[in-house]
C-alpha positions, 0 to 999 in steps of 0.5 A: 543405482539408488546406492549411486544417489545415497552416496552422491547425496551424503558427499554433497551435503557433507562438502556443502556443510563444510563450505558453508562453515568455511565461508562464515568463518572467513567472513567473520574474521575478515569481513565483519568488522568492515561490515559492522562499521559501515553498518554503523555509519550508515545507520547513525548517518540516516538517525542524523538526518531523522534527528535534525528534522525532530530538532527543528520541529522542537528547537525552542523547547530546551526540555524536549531537546534534552529528552531527544538526546537522551533518547538518541543515545539509548536507540543508537549508543551515540552521543548528539548535541547541536552547536551554534556557528562558533562551535558553542553547544546550544541551549547552555542557560543551566550551566553559565557565568556572567561576568561584568568587565571592568573599565579599561581602554580596552574594546571590552570595557563595561561589556557582560560576558556570558561565559558557558562554564563546561568549557573551562570547568567540569560540572562534578566540581560543584555539588549541591552540599557545597556548590563552590568547589572552586571557592573563588567562583561566586556571585560578586567575586572578581576574576581575570579573564585572558583571550584572543579575538577571532572574528571579532568575537572574543574567545576565552583561553584562561580564567582566574582569580586575579591576573596573577592566578592566570598561570596558576594551578587553580585556574580554569583553562579551555585546554583544547584551544590552548592545546591548538594555539601552542602545539599547531597554530602558533608554529604555522607563522614566523614569529609569535607577533604575526600570530598576534597580529592575526588573533589579538590578545586581551586581558581583562579583570571583571565582576562574578554577577551570576552563576547558573548550575544544572539541577536534576536530569540536566546534569547529565548533559555535562558528565561526559567528559570524552564528549564534552573534549571532543566538542571543545577540540571540534570548536578549537578546529572550526575557529582557527579554520581547520574545519571546512565550515563553507557549504553543507559539508558533512564530515566523519572522523575517526579517533582513538581514545584509551585504545577504543575507536570511535567515530565523529559525525558533524553535519553542517545545517541551519536552525530555525532562524536560518543561521549555520549550526553543526550536528555534533555526535560521537559513537563507540566502535568497542562493541565490535571488537568485543563481539568479534573476539567472543565469537572467534572463542565461539567457533570451536563449539560452532564446529563441533555442532556442525560437524555433528549436523553434517553426519545427521543430515548425512545419515537421514538423506542416505536413509529416507530420500529414496522412500519419497522418490520411489512414491513419486515415480509410482504416483507419476506412473498413475498419472501417465494412465489418467489415474488422478486419485493417489496423492503424495503425502507432504511431510517436509519442506525441503526440495522433496516436499516442493516437487511432491506438492507441485505433483500433486498440483499438477495432478489436480490441475490436469484433473481440473482441466480434464473435467473442464474440458468434459464440461465444454464438451457437454455445453457443446452439445447443449449448445449444438442442441439448442442451435438444432431446436432454434432452427427447428423453431424458425423453419416451423415459424416460417413453413406455415406462412411459407404453406399459406402463401404457396396455397394462395399462389396455386389457387390464384394460378388455377384461377379457382374462385376469382371473385376471392382473388383479393382476399388471397393477395391480403392473406399473403401480404399478412404472411409476408408482414408477419415474416418481416416481423419475425426476422426483425425480432430474431436479428434484434434478439440476436443483437442483444444476445451478442454482448456488444450492444451498449444502451443509452442510460437516462432518466424519465417519468415512468407514469408517462411512458406507461400512459404513452404505451396504453394509448398506443394499444388502446385500438386492440384494447377496444377491440376485445371490449377489455377494461384497462385500470392503472394506479400509476405514481409520478416518478422518474426512473433511470434506464433506456427508455426506447427498450423499457418502452418494447418491454411494456408493449410486449407485456401489454400486448401479451396481456391483451392477447391472452385476456378474454373479452370484456375482462379486465387488465391492471397496470399499477406502479409501486414505489419502493426504497430504491426501485420502482415495482410495474406490474401488469396483471390480466384477468381470466387466464391462467399459466400452468406452473411448470411453464411459467419459467419456460415462457421467457423461451424464444418461440414457446407459446405454451403448446407443444405445437406452437401453434399461431392462432394466438398471434405474434412471433414467439420472441416478444418475451425473450427479448423482453427478458434480455432487456430487462437483464441488460438493466440488471433488474428484477422481473418475473411473471406469477399466477394470481388469484384471477389471472396472470400478473408480469412484473419489473423494477426500475432504478429510481432517480437519485 
């Protein structure tokens, strides 16, 4: 059986590794280029949207825009710029020529043209040592211009020193516009006359009034001739109507140059003035061809390494896989016998390791559930003991008044001492009232312990409440000739006034009951940072230290026999405890030098 498992694992491992190798090879050779191009286009499109937001934020800052273009190229290996509605580069105030046209009959007479020099000349034709390698381009020099009118705007096709130079070699020419005109657009018309009727030409002369050349880092913007040629080709298509400029149209165009594929992205947008503009970007796809070719050569080493890995993995499985399986089998058998002491070592992160970890977790969980079940059983036993104790306490408390009432009824029935008839009726009435009070206290305590009772919280002055309670119990204080001393501060607290009054009545009643005659009771309030501490101290009696925590239990009076001679139902302090716990405030009882002090805290009104 073990040999069968090992053989299956060996064949499965070998087949899986070979399959993975084949899938990777096929995916690399068939789908990698398409995936690369798709992902490249997706990334650039997302980057263009982000660039547009950054551009609109810095549209008036030429330096910031140049930095944005440089950062975009460095991050995405993509050239980018912004063109106006006529396809001209925006922000070319560092590379232009102003020409004052001579007076003539033409519509351009006496006008000043601002010509972006990148459209007709390369920036390398100028240098700092000899700024004017084309000698006739200088301020004050004469110049002749040939072009066409498109949409009532002049478009320059050629420039020369004179009209006679416009067809010579040293002329300046927008080659993309000229090629578009002769190779494509003119052929669309039946004859040149129709072409010139739609695109009337002009030939003017003028004087160069200003030549501005870029300096420093700004020169780099005009050194990428392939990018500039694509911009001028796009401008030619745009001006001649071969680009759909209506609506918010984004286009992606493929083109090849020197056996390298490129992607052109043209996104239409509105500039910060609301005028139409274009984001123009060009990215090269050359890296994907180089990477694919290199990986194909590297696949020889990948195949050799993968085969070695297959042999090693198969050997490892065939030698070691049976050992953890046997250990798992032994451990699960012990778990079936409810022995959870043994744990599986987790030495790997494979399926065997996960299985070992899950079995350990199952063992711990089963062990924890069994322990919790044992604890629940123990709690149930304690609860049953508490129920029995509670029933015994209630039975004990009800047994005495029932016995008294039975004795009184027997005496009345036998007509013994008829002159004490009213006395016996009064005794039975007192016992009935005591039973009624006991039942009411038991029901109230059950209500608090149910967990469903919701108290209404409000603010009230604590000193007023204490004074009201003292007045309510004044008769009991006077009957024992007790001295009541109060030191109260006027402060508002946040609590349930009715329930806090019940606590005060219970504490003060308890103090009156256990204070010897003619002794003193002290009630004080102390203001602390966020709370008010209320203390009720009675003189002349102490509670044994071992009973301080037990006095909060129901029916507890400090004597094992639970004698009723001291009065009360034995539930007052238990009820007070639940009320204070529902207020979530500290409380307690402590022995003082001369007596016992009950205290609790209440939160001050903010």
